C-alpha atoms as an extended CHARMM CRD file, in Angstrom:
* protein
*
       104  EXT
         1         1  UNK       CA            -33.7200000000       -8.6210000000      -20.3940000000  PROA      1               0.0000000000
         2         2  UNK       CA            -31.8690000000       -7.7000000000      -17.2520000000  PROA      2               0.0000000000
         3         3  UNK       CA            -29.6960000000      -10.1480000000      -15.3920000000  PROA      3               0.0000000000
         4         4  UNK       CA            -31.6750000000      -11.1950000000      -12.2580000000  PROA      4               0.0000000000
         5         5  UNK       CA            -28.4420000000      -12.0140000000      -10.4460000000  PROA      5               0.0000000000
         6         6  UNK       CA            -27.4840000000       -8.3180000000      -10.5520000000  PROA      6               0.0000000000
         7         7  UNK       CA            -28.2640000000       -6.4090000000       -7.3980000000  PROA      7               0.0000000000
         8         8  UNK       CA            -29.5120000000       -2.8210000000       -7.6870000000  PROA      8               0.0000000000
         9         9  UNK       CA            -27.5450000000       -0.4620000000       -5.3930000000  PROA      9               0.0000000000
        10        10  UNK       CA            -30.4390000000        1.3310000000       -3.7190000000  PROA      10              0.0000000000
        11        11  UNK       CA            -29.3580000000        4.7560000000       -2.4090000000  PROA      11              0.0000000000
        12        12  UNK       CA            -32.5280000000        6.6340000000       -3.2570000000  PROA      12              0.0000000000
        13        13  UNK       CA            -36.1050000000        6.1210000000       -4.3930000000  PROA      13              0.0000000000
        14        14  UNK       CA            -35.7840000000        7.7670000000       -7.7810000000  PROA      14              0.0000000000
        15        15  UNK       CA            -37.7550000000        6.6640000000      -10.8100000000  PROA      15              0.0000000000
        16        16  UNK       CA            -34.5730000000        5.2220000000      -12.2760000000  PROA      16              0.0000000000
        17        17  UNK       CA            -33.9280000000        3.1090000000       -9.1790000000  PROA      17              0.0000000000
        18        18  UNK       CA            -37.5230000000        1.8770000000       -9.1120000000  PROA      18              0.0000000000
        19        19  UNK       CA            -37.4780000000        1.0660000000      -12.8040000000  PROA      19              0.0000000000
        20        20  UNK       CA            -34.2800000000       -0.9660000000      -12.3360000000  PROA      20              0.0000000000
        21        21  UNK       CA            -35.8890000000       -2.9530000000       -9.5560000000  PROA      21              0.0000000000
        22        22  UNK       CA            -39.0320000000       -3.5100000000      -11.6990000000  PROA      22              0.0000000000
        23        23  UNK       CA            -36.9660000000       -4.8050000000      -14.6020000000  PROA      23              0.0000000000
        24        24  UNK       CA            -35.1680000000       -7.2510000000      -12.3320000000  PROA      24              0.0000000000
        25        25  UNK       CA            -38.4160000000       -8.3720000000      -10.6820000000  PROA      25              0.0000000000
        26        26  UNK       CA            -39.7270000000       -9.2040000000      -14.1530000000  PROA      26              0.0000000000
        27        27  UNK       CA            -36.6610000000      -11.3600000000      -14.8140000000  PROA      27              0.0000000000
        28        28  UNK       CA            -36.4810000000      -13.0200000000      -11.4010000000  PROA      28              0.0000000000
        29        29  UNK       CA            -37.4520000000      -16.6700000000      -11.1440000000  PROA      29              0.0000000000
        30        30  UNK       CA            -35.0750000000      -18.3520000000       -8.7110000000  PROA      30              0.0000000000
        31        31  UNK       CA            -35.1180000000      -18.2430000000       -4.8850000000  PROA      31              0.0000000000
        32        32  UNK       CA            -31.7800000000      -16.3930000000       -4.8560000000  PROA      32              0.0000000000
        33        33  UNK       CA            -33.2110000000      -13.6970000000       -7.1460000000  PROA      33              0.0000000000
        34        34  UNK       CA            -36.1480000000      -13.2530000000       -4.7760000000  PROA      34              0.0000000000
        35        35  UNK       CA            -33.7860000000      -12.6840000000       -1.8470000000  PROA      35              0.0000000000
        36        36  UNK       CA            -32.0450000000       -9.9340000000       -3.8640000000  PROA      36              0.0000000000
        37        37  UNK       CA            -35.3370000000       -8.2610000000       -4.7880000000  PROA      37              0.0000000000
        38        38  UNK       CA            -36.5420000000       -8.4290000000       -1.1800000000  PROA      38              0.0000000000
        39        39  UNK       CA            -33.3360000000       -6.7200000000       -0.0320000000  PROA      39              0.0000000000
        40        40  UNK       CA            -33.7620000000       -3.9780000000       -2.6870000000  PROA      40              0.0000000000
        41        41  UNK       CA            -37.3770000000       -3.3810000000       -1.6860000000  PROA      41              0.0000000000
        42        42  UNK       CA            -36.3780000000       -3.3630000000        2.0010000000  PROA      42              0.0000000000
        43        43  UNK       CA            -33.8760000000       -0.6200000000        1.1310000000  PROA      43              0.0000000000
        44        44  UNK       CA            -36.5530000000        1.4620000000       -0.6390000000  PROA      44              0.0000000000
        45        45  UNK       CA            -38.8640000000        0.9470000000        2.3400000000  PROA      45              0.0000000000
        46        46  UNK       CA            -36.1470000000        2.0030000000        4.7960000000  PROA      46              0.0000000000
        47        47  UNK       CA            -35.1270000000        5.1000000000        2.8280000000  PROA      47              0.0000000000
        48        48  UNK       CA            -38.7100000000        6.2380000000        2.3920000000  PROA      48              0.0000000000
        49        49  UNK       CA            -39.2890000000        5.5990000000        6.1340000000  PROA      49              0.0000000000
        50        50  UNK       CA            -36.3270000000        7.8240000000        7.0310000000  PROA      50              0.0000000000
        51        51  UNK       CA            -37.6130000000       10.4810000000        4.6560000000  PROA      51              0.0000000000
        52        52  UNK       CA            -41.0700000000       10.4070000000        6.2210000000  PROA      52              0.0000000000
        53        53  UNK       CA            -39.5150000000       11.0200000000        9.6310000000  PROA      53              0.0000000000
        54        54  UNK       CA            -37.2060000000       13.8460000000        8.4070000000  PROA      54              0.0000000000
        55        55  UNK       CA            -39.0840000000       15.3320000000        5.5100000000  PROA      55              0.0000000000
        56        56  UNK       CA            -42.4480000000       16.2480000000        6.9870000000  PROA      56              0.0000000000
        57        57  UNK       CA            -42.6850000000       19.5680000000        5.1250000000  PROA      57              0.0000000000
        58        58  UNK       CA            -41.7890000000       18.2250000000        1.7390000000  PROA      58              0.0000000000
        59        59  UNK       CA            -43.9240000000       18.7830000000       -1.3390000000  PROA      59              0.0000000000
        60        60  UNK       CA            -43.6580000000       15.0890000000       -2.2110000000  PROA      60              0.0000000000
        61        61  UNK       CA            -44.7600000000       13.7080000000        1.1750000000  PROA      61              0.0000000000
        62        62  UNK       CA            -47.9060000000       12.0410000000       -0.2420000000  PROA      62              0.0000000000
        63        63  UNK       CA            -45.8660000000       10.3100000000       -2.9620000000  PROA      63              0.0000000000
        64        64  UNK       CA            -43.3300000000        9.0430000000       -0.4110000000  PROA      64              0.0000000000
        65        65  UNK       CA            -46.0570000000        7.7770000000        1.9340000000  PROA      65              0.0000000000
        66        66  UNK       CA            -47.6220000000        5.8640000000       -0.9830000000  PROA      66              0.0000000000
        67        67  UNK       CA            -44.2730000000        4.5130000000       -2.1510000000  PROA      67              0.0000000000
        68        68  UNK       CA            -43.3980000000        3.4270000000        1.3940000000  PROA      68              0.0000000000
        69        69  UNK       CA            -46.5900000000        1.3650000000        1.5250000000  PROA      69              0.0000000000
        70        70  UNK       CA            -46.2260000000        0.0560000000       -2.0500000000  PROA      70              0.0000000000
        71        71  UNK       CA            -42.6540000000       -1.0900000000       -1.3570000000  PROA      71              0.0000000000
        72        72  UNK       CA            -43.9560000000       -3.0340000000        1.6460000000  PROA      72              0.0000000000
        73        73  UNK       CA            -46.6880000000       -4.6750000000       -0.4420000000  PROA      73              0.0000000000
        74        74  UNK       CA            -44.2410000000       -5.5150000000       -3.2070000000  PROA      74              0.0000000000
        75        75  UNK       CA            -41.8420000000       -7.0160000000       -0.6940000000  PROA      75              0.0000000000
        76        76  UNK       CA            -44.5660000000       -9.2910000000        0.6370000000  PROA      76              0.0000000000
        77        77  UNK       CA            -45.4330000000      -10.3900000000       -2.9080000000  PROA      77              0.0000000000
        78        78  UNK       CA            -41.8030000000      -11.2420000000       -3.5860000000  PROA      78              0.0000000000
        79        79  UNK       CA            -41.5750000000      -13.1180000000       -0.3180000000  PROA      79              0.0000000000
        80        80  UNK       CA            -44.4810000000      -15.2160000000       -1.6050000000  PROA      80              0.0000000000
        81        81  UNK       CA            -42.6250000000      -15.9290000000       -4.8750000000  PROA      81              0.0000000000
        82        82  UNK       CA            -44.8180000000      -13.5060000000       -6.8270000000  PROA      82              0.0000000000
        83        83  UNK       CA            -42.1580000000      -11.2410000000       -8.3370000000  PROA      83              0.0000000000
        84        84  UNK       CA            -44.1550000000      -10.5430000000      -11.5160000000  PROA      84              0.0000000000
        85        85  UNK       CA            -47.0850000000       -9.2530000000       -9.4240000000  PROA      85              0.0000000000
        86        86  UNK       CA            -44.7000000000       -7.0870000000       -7.4090000000  PROA      86              0.0000000000
        87        87  UNK       CA            -43.3070000000       -5.6360000000      -10.6410000000  PROA      87              0.0000000000
        88        88  UNK       CA            -46.8220000000       -4.8380000000      -11.8790000000  PROA      88              0.0000000000
        89        89  UNK       CA            -47.6790000000       -3.2110000000       -8.5300000000  PROA      89              0.0000000000
        90        90  UNK       CA            -44.6120000000       -0.9390000000       -8.6880000000  PROA      90              0.0000000000
        91        91  UNK       CA            -45.1360000000       -0.1690000000      -12.3830000000  PROA      91              0.0000000000
        92        92  UNK       CA            -48.7800000000        0.7540000000      -11.7370000000  PROA      92              0.0000000000
        93        93  UNK       CA            -47.6810000000        2.9510000000       -8.8570000000  PROA      93              0.0000000000
        94        94  UNK       CA            -45.2170000000        4.8440000000      -11.0780000000  PROA      94              0.0000000000
        95        95  UNK       CA            -47.8670000000        5.1750000000      -13.7870000000  PROA      95              0.0000000000
        96        96  UNK       CA            -50.4340000000        6.5070000000      -11.3540000000  PROA      96              0.0000000000
        97        97  UNK       CA            -48.0240000000        9.1490000000      -10.0290000000  PROA      97              0.0000000000
        98        98  UNK       CA            -47.1000000000       10.2570000000      -13.4690000000  PROA      98              0.0000000000
        99        99  UNK       CA            -43.4200000000        9.9790000000      -12.6410000000  PROA      99              0.0000000000
       100       100  UNK       CA            -43.5920000000       13.7000000000      -11.9450000000  PROA      100             0.0000000000
       101       101  UNK       CA            -42.6560000000       13.6070000000       -8.2730000000  PROA      101             0.0000000000
       102       102  UNK       CA            -39.6860000000       15.5010000000       -6.9450000000  PROA      102             0.0000000000
       103       103  UNK       CA            -37.0250000000       13.3340000000       -5.3380000000  PROA      103             0.0000000000
       104       104  UNK       CA            -35.0260000000       15.1720000000       -2.6960000000  PROA      104             0.0000000000
């Protein structure tokens, strides 16, 4: 089990980064943990938002659009104290995309 007091340094939206966030979401139970997870999801949302503005001709645009929206939904779940549901949402997203996307 991951330490929910650890904060994932989010500098991209790679599968590895998302899986680290998912693992910590699954372990998070305290208010402080939720604050950390919200910040991580905010970072994913911001990075994907920047990409959408700058990467309009990218082959992975559809993936990034979906991740941008999913990160927002997961953030709202965490804000409501539903970290496990947010983890499931992100895990289902990765499963549905086949983890075969190209990260710039």
